[in-house]
TORKOL-4160 file (C-alpha; in steps of 0.2 Angstrom, whole numbers, padded with zeros to 4 digits, m for minus):
211
<pt num="1" X="m0432" Y="0258" Z="0421"/>
<pt num="2" X="m0418" Y="0264" Z="0406"/>
<pt num="3" X="m0416" Y="0274" Z="0426"/>
<pt num="4" X="m0418" Y="0265" Z="0437"/>
<pt num="5" X="m0400" Y="0262" Z="0449"/>
<pt num="6" X="m0397" Y="0249" Z="0451"/>
<pt num="7" X="m0384" Y="0233" Z="0463"/>
<pt num="8" X="m0382" Y="0218" Z="0458"/>
<pt num="9" X="m0373" Y="0205" Z="0471"/>
<pt num="10" X="m0368" Y="0188" Z="0470"/>
<pt num="11" X="m0356" Y="0177" Z="0471"/>
<pt num="12" X="m0345" Y="0169" Z="0461"/>
<pt num="13" X="m0357" Y="0154" Z="0449"/>
<pt num="14" X="m0372" Y="0161" Z="0454"/>
<pt num="15" X="m0378" Y="0167" Z="0438"/>
<pt num="16" X="m0375" Y="0186" Z="0442"/>
<pt num="17" X="m0365" Y="0188" Z="0421"/>
<pt num="18" X="m0382" Y="0180" Z="0414"/>
<pt num="19" X="m0397" Y="0193" Z="0424"/>
<pt num="20" X="m0388" Y="0208" Z="0422"/>
<pt num="21" X="m0385" Y="0205" Z="0406"/>
<pt num="22" X="m0402" Y="0204" Z="0402"/>
<pt num="23" X="m0406" Y="0217" Z="0414"/>
<pt num="24" X="m0393" Y="0229" Z="0403"/>
<pt num="25" X="m0405" Y="0222" Z="0388"/>
<pt num="26" X="m0423" Y="0226" Z="0393"/>
<pt num="27" X="m0423" Y="0237" Z="0404"/>
<pt num="28" X="m0409" Y="0247" Z="0394"/>
<pt num="29" X="m0394" Y="0250" Z="0410"/>
<pt num="30" X="m0379" Y="0255" Z="0408"/>
<pt num="31" X="m0370" Y="0240" Z="0416"/>
<pt num="32" X="m0358" Y="0249" Z="0428"/>
<pt num="33" X="m0341" Y="0239" Z="0435"/>
<pt num="34" X="m0327" Y="0242" Z="0442"/>
<pt num="35" X="m0313" Y="0234" Z="0430"/>
<pt num="36" X="m0318" Y="0242" Z="0415"/>
<pt num="37" X="m0323" Y="0261" Z="0422"/>
<pt num="38" X="m0305" Y="0260" Z="0428"/>
<pt num="39" X="m0300" Y="0257" Z="0411"/>
<pt num="40" X="m0311" Y="0265" Z="0402"/>
<pt num="41" X="m0304" Y="0282" Z="0413"/>
<pt num="42" X="m0284" Y="0277" Z="0418"/>
<pt num="43" X="m0277" Y="0292" Z="0415"/>
<pt num="44" X="m0292" Y="0302" Z="0423"/>
<pt num="45" X="m0282" Y="0315" Z="0436"/>
<pt num="46" X="m0289" Y="0312" Z="0455"/>
<pt num="47" X="m0284" Y="0318" Z="0473"/>
<pt num="48" X="m0275" Y="0301" Z="0475"/>
<pt num="49" X="m0266" Y="0300" Z="0455"/>
<pt num="50" X="m0273" Y="0288" Z="0438"/>
<pt num="51" X="m0281" Y="0272" Z="0439"/>
<pt num="52" X="m0268" Y="0271" Z="0430"/>
<pt num="53" X="m0252" Y="0274" Z="0440"/>
<pt num="54" X="m0257" Y="0258" Z="0453"/>
<pt num="55" X="m0262" Y="0247" Z="0437"/>
<pt num="56" X="m0246" Y="0249" Z="0430"/>
<pt num="57" X="m0239" Y="0243" Z="0444"/>
<pt num="58" X="m0249" Y="0230" Z="0444"/>
<pt num="59" X="m0256" Y="0236" Z="0464"/>
<pt num="60" X="m0273" Y="0238" Z="0468"/>
<pt num="61" X="m0282" Y="0254" Z="0466"/>
<pt num="62" X="m0288" Y="0259" Z="0482"/>
<pt num="63" X="m0303" Y="0263" Z="0486"/>
<pt num="64" X="m0305" Y="0284" Z="0486"/>
<pt num="65" X="m0297" Y="0283" Z="0465"/>
<pt num="66" X="m0308" Y="0268" Z="0461"/>
<pt num="67" X="m0324" Y="0283" Z="0472"/>
<pt num="68" X="m0321" Y="0297" Z="0459"/>
<pt num="69" X="m0317" Y="0283" Z="0444"/>
<pt num="70" X="m0338" Y="0278" Z="0450"/>
<pt num="71" X="m0341" Y="0291" Z="0454"/>
<pt num="72" X="m0339" Y="0298" Z="0437"/>
<pt num="73" X="m0347" Y="0284" Z="0425"/>
<pt num="74" X="m0363" Y="0286" Z="0437"/>
<pt num="75" X="m0364" Y="0301" Z="0433"/>
<pt num="76" X="m0365" Y="0300" Z="0414"/>
<pt num="77" X="m0378" Y="0287" Z="0414"/>
<pt num="78" X="m0397" Y="0290" Z="0414"/>
<pt num="79" X="m0402" Y="0272" Z="0427"/>
<pt num="80" X="m0386" Y="0259" Z="0429"/>
<pt num="81" X="m0385" Y="0242" Z="0436"/>
<pt num="82" X="m0370" Y="0241" Z="0447"/>
<pt num="83" X="m0360" Y="0224" Z="0446"/>
<pt num="84" X="m0343" Y="0221" Z="0454"/>
<pt num="85" X="m0346" Y="0239" Z="0466"/>
<pt num="86" X="m0345" Y="0240" Z="0481"/>
<pt num="87" X="m0333" Y="0227" Z="0489"/>
<pt num="88" X="m0334" Y="0230" Z="0505"/>
<pt num="89" X="m0344" Y="0242" Z="0516"/>
<pt num="90" X="m0337" Y="0261" Z="0516"/>
<pt num="91" X="m0338" Y="0261" Z="0498"/>
<pt num="92" X="m0356" Y="0257" Z="0500"/>
<pt num="93" X="m0357" Y="0268" Z="0513"/>
<pt num="94" X="m0350" Y="0281" Z="0500"/>
<pt num="95" X="m0362" Y="0277" Z="0484"/>
<pt num="96" X="m0375" Y="0279" Z="0499"/>
<pt num="97" X="m0370" Y="0296" Z="0500"/>
<pt num="98" X="m0369" Y="0301" Z="0479"/>
<pt num="99" X="m0383" Y="0293" Z="0475"/>
<pt num="100" X="m0399" Y="0285" Z="0477"/>
<pt num="101" X="m0401" Y="0268" Z="0474"/>
<pt num="102" X="m0418" Y="0260" Z="0470"/>
<pt num="103" X="m0410" Y="0240" Z="0476"/>
<pt num="104" X="m0398" Y="0226" Z="0479"/>
<pt num="105" X="m0403" Y="0211" Z="0470"/>
<pt num="106" X="m0394" Y="0198" Z="0479"/>
<pt num="107" X="m0392" Y="0181" Z="0470"/>
<pt num="108" X="m0393" Y="0168" Z="0486"/>
<pt num="109" X="m0385" Y="0153" Z="0481"/>
<pt num="110" X="m0376" Y="0139" Z="0492"/>
<pt num="111" X="m0362" Y="0134" Z="0494"/>
<pt num="112" X="m0364" Y="0115" Z="0488"/>
<pt num="113" X="m0373" Y="0121" Z="0473"/>
<pt num="114" X="m0358" Y="0131" Z="0471"/>
<pt num="115" X="m0347" Y="0122" Z="0470"/>
<pt num="116" X="m0354" Y="0110" Z="0460"/>
<pt num="117" X="m0358" Y="0122" Z="0447"/>
<pt num="118" X="m0337" Y="0130" Z="0444"/>
<pt num="119" X="m0330" Y="0114" Z="0446"/>
<pt num="120" X="m0342" Y="0108" Z="0433"/>
<pt num="121" X="m0338" Y="0120" Z="0421"/>
<pt num="122" X="m0325" Y="0114" Z="0403"/>
<pt num="123" X="m0320" Y="0128" Z="0393"/>
<pt num="124" X="m0316" Y="0124" Z="0373"/>
<pt num="125" X="m0297" Y="0126" Z="0368"/>
<pt num="126" X="m0301" Y="0136" Z="0355"/>
<pt num="127" X="m0314" Y="0145" Z="0353"/>
<pt num="128" X="m0321" Y="0147" Z="0372"/>
<pt num="129" X="m0338" Y="0141" Z="0372"/>
<pt num="130" X="m0343" Y="0135" Z="0386"/>
<pt num="131" X="m0352" Y="0121" Z="0395"/>
<pt num="132" X="m0355" Y="0110" Z="0411"/>
<pt num="133" X="m0354" Y="0093" Z="0413"/>
<pt num="134" X="m0370" Y="0088" Z="0421"/>
<pt num="135" X="m0380" Y="0105" Z="0416"/>
<pt num="136" X="m0375" Y="0110" Z="0397"/>
<pt num="137" X="m0363" Y="0095" Z="0393"/>
<pt num="138" X="m0356" Y="0093" Z="0375"/>
<pt num="139" X="m0363" Y="0082" Z="0363"/>
<pt num="140" X="m0346" Y="0069" Z="0366"/>
<pt num="141" X="m0340" Y="0072" Z="0384"/>
<pt num="142" X="m0324" Y="0080" Z="0380"/>
<pt num="143" X="m0326" Y="0088" Z="0366"/>
<pt num="144" X="m0334" Y="0105" Z="0359"/>
<pt num="145" X="m0352" Y="0104" Z="0350"/>
<pt num="146" X="m0342" Y="0123" Z="0341"/>
<pt num="147" X="m0328" Y="0118" Z="0334"/>
<pt num="148" X="m0322" Y="0100" Z="0338"/>
<pt num="149" X="m0312" Y="0109" Z="0352"/>
<pt num="150" X="m0304" Y="0102" Z="0365"/>
<pt num="151" X="m0314" Y="0106" Z="0384"/>
<pt num="152" X="m0303" Y="0109" Z="0397"/>
<pt num="153" X="m0305" Y="0111" Z="0416"/>
<pt num="154" X="m0299" Y="0129" Z="0420"/>
<pt num="155" X="m0287" Y="0129" Z="0436"/>
<pt num="156" X="m0302" Y="0146" Z="0442"/>
<pt num="157" X="m0312" Y="0130" Z="0444"/>
<pt num="158" X="m0302" Y="0117" Z="0452"/>
<pt num="159" X="m0314" Y="0112" Z="0471"/>
<pt num="160" X="m0299" Y="0120" Z="0482"/>
<pt num="161" X="m0299" Y="0134" Z="0471"/>
<pt num="162" X="m0318" Y="0137" Z="0469"/>
<pt num="163" X="m0321" Y="0136" Z="0487"/>
<pt num="164" X="m0305" Y="0148" Z="0491"/>
<pt num="165" X="m0316" Y="0163" Z="0478"/>
<pt num="166" X="m0325" Y="0157" Z="0490"/>
<pt num="167" X="m0324" Y="0161" Z="0506"/>
<pt num="168" X="m0315" Y="0178" Z="0500"/>
<pt num="169" X="m0331" Y="0183" Z="0493"/>
<pt num="170" X="m0342" Y="0180" Z="0508"/>
<pt num="171" X="m0328" Y="0185" Z="0521"/>
<pt num="172" X="m0329" Y="0205" Z="0508"/>
<pt num="173" X="m0347" Y="0200" Z="0504"/>
<pt num="174" X="m0356" Y="0196" Z="0518"/>
<pt num="175" X="m0353" Y="0213" Z="0529"/>
<pt num="176" X="m0365" Y="0219" Z="0512"/>
<pt num="177" X="m0375" Y="0212" Z="0513"/>
<pt num="178" X="m0381" Y="0213" Z="0528"/>
<pt num="179" X="m0380" Y="0234" Z="0527"/>
<pt num="180" X="m0389" Y="0237" Z="0514"/>
<pt num="181" X="m0404" Y="0222" Z="0521"/>
<pt num="182" X="m0402" Y="0234" Z="0537"/>
<pt num="183" X="m0408" Y="0251" Z="0527"/>
<pt num="184" X="m0420" Y="0241" Z="0515"/>
<pt num="185" X="m0411" Y="0239" Z="0501"/>
<pt num="186" X="m0410" Y="0221" Z="0497"/>
<pt num="187" X="m0419" Y="0211" Z="0487"/>
<pt num="188" X="m0415" Y="0196" Z="0489"/>
<pt num="189" X="m0418" Y="0181" Z="0474"/>
<pt num="190" X="m0422" Y="0162" Z="0473"/>
<pt num="191" X="m0402" Y="0157" Z="0463"/>
<pt num="192" X="m0407" Y="0140" Z="0466"/>
<pt num="193" X="m0420" Y="0142" Z="0453"/>
<pt num="194" X="m0417" Y="0139" Z="0432"/>
<pt num="195" X="m0410" Y="0154" Z="0424"/>
<pt num="196" X="m0428" Y="0159" Z="0418"/>
<pt num="197" X="m0434" Y="0157" Z="0434"/>
<pt num="198" X="m0424" Y="0166" Z="0442"/>
<pt num="199" X="m0427" Y="0181" Z="0427"/>
<pt num="200" X="m0443" Y="0180" Z="0429"/>
<pt num="201" X="m0440" Y="0184" Z="0448"/>
<pt num="202" X="m0425" Y="0198" Z="0446"/>
<pt num="203" X="m0438" Y="0206" Z="0432"/>
<pt num="204" X="m0455" Y="0207" Z="0440"/>
<pt num="205" X="m0444" Y="0213" Z="0456"/>
<pt num="206" X="m0436" Y="0229" Z="0444"/>
<pt num="207" X="m0453" Y="0230" Z="0439"/>
<pt num="208" X="m0460" Y="0231" Z="0454"/>
<pt num="209" X="m0452" Y="0232" Z="0471"/>
<pt num="210" X="m0442" Y="0246" Z="0466"/>
<pt num="211" X="m0452" Y="0263" Z="0466"/>
């Protein structure tokens, strides 16, 4: 399974990061994210310039540059799980032209469940530990179990901001989901289960549904 070629899709709050870590550890895959790939290859020359020429100006790195950087990362990996790429159908079609995927794992979670997960998160202002008011509360409300620091509610996790994040995600990602469903590569996982139950489904998919 160390040569499996996967994408993982999931909205903010779907648990994508947790499952990605487990995939990487269990199957010895390279974890390829757009941000990490761009930072690692920021001086790589492409027909459209280097990533750094855009990043240093605070500009969005255009698709052709991102595509070349991701392609270089994939060429260096026997197996991989792509996280955060592709972000649109043009990128998906480019990816389809340069590699044969084994599967696209999609963690499906209802929007209101995502809102509950996102808005309930609390972060320690001192050590950065994460909690959730419902699913993983601290022993003492507002206080970190690890260091005794104060817990705070990140701006990104306020309801208005969370709903906007999900709106943008849906706008960008729904076409991808339909694209991969249409070509028979989408593997839908019930992301509303417990972390362990989701992992069992993810692992089973990689072991049995992925060729």
